[in-house]
N, C-alpha and C positions, 0 to 999 in steps of 0.2 A: 584485541580491537582497540584502537585509539579513541580518545574522547570525541574527536570529530566524526568518527565512524559509528558512533552509537546511535540508536534509533530512539527518537522521542515517541511517546505513546501515540500521538496522532499519526506519525509517520508509519508506525506499525499497522495501524488501522488502514491507512491508505494502501500499503503494500498488500495486506490481506484482501482488501476489496479488489485491488488490481488483479490478484491471483484468481479471483472468481470470474473475471471477465476474459474474453479471448478476442484476438484479432481486431477487427474493426469496431468492436464494442468497448475497447479499453481506452476510453478518453474521459476527460474531466467531468462532464455531466453525468455519465454513467457511474463513474467512481463515486461522485457525490450522492447519486441515487442509492447505491449499495450501502454507503455509510449511513444514510438516513434510514433506510429500511431495516438493515441488519444490526447496526450499532446504536441507533437512536441519535446520531450526530447530525444536527441541523446546521451545516456549514455552507458557506458561500463557495461558488466555483473558484473565485480568486484564491481562497484559502487552500482549496485542493491543489490548484496549480502551483502555489507557493511551496507546498510540501513536496510536490512532484519535482519541482526545480531543485530543492535541497537534496532529494533522493538521487536525482540524476547527477548532481555535482559530487555526491559521495560514491557514485558508480553502482548504485543499487538498482536503478532503472535505466532504461534506454528509451528514446523517443524517435518517432519518425512521422512524417506527414502522410496521411491517408489520401484517398482520392477526393477531389473536389466534388461537392454535391450541390444540386440545384436548391435543395431545402436550406442550405447554408449560404445561399447567394453566391455559389461558385467557390466558396472557401473550403479548404481542406481541414479535416480534423487532425489534431495532434494526438497520435496514438502512442501508448506506453506499453512496456513489457518489463517484467522483473528479470533482472540479471542474476547469474549464479551468486554473485557477492551479496545481493539482496536476500536471496534464499538463505545463505549462510548466516547473515545478520539476524534474520527472523528466527532461525533455529537456535542461535546463541541466546537470544532474548528468552525464548521459550525455556531453554535449559536452565538459565539463571532463575527464572520465575518459579519453575518447578522445584528447584533446590530450595528456594526461599519458602515456598508453600510447605515443603516437607519439614524444614527447620521450624516453622511455626506450628507443626503438628497437624497440618491440613493437607496431607498427602493426597494426590490425585489418584482416585481409584482407576484400575485398568480400563473400565468401560467409560470413564469420563474423558480420557485424553487420547 
């Protein structure tokens, strides 16, 4: 994995939040909500979209426009999904962190991971 393909910590959280959402629910505000509720990250929607743009430029996520809705004044939501390359990047990060935890004597017990 080249340096430009590495995941920053916040990008990891965004990918993991995105994985918890499906279809029409995988958009910026919902990603922000998951980050807030599950990771305690109180970030702005523009910060989330900035990370999503970086992830898309790395080929880790893909976006499409959803249906326009009346509640959004006829505007469509930009929906995201994790690409296989994004899954591989997450798995690589997890593998590296688990190796470092073991190196530090803090191996993850089978029920923890």
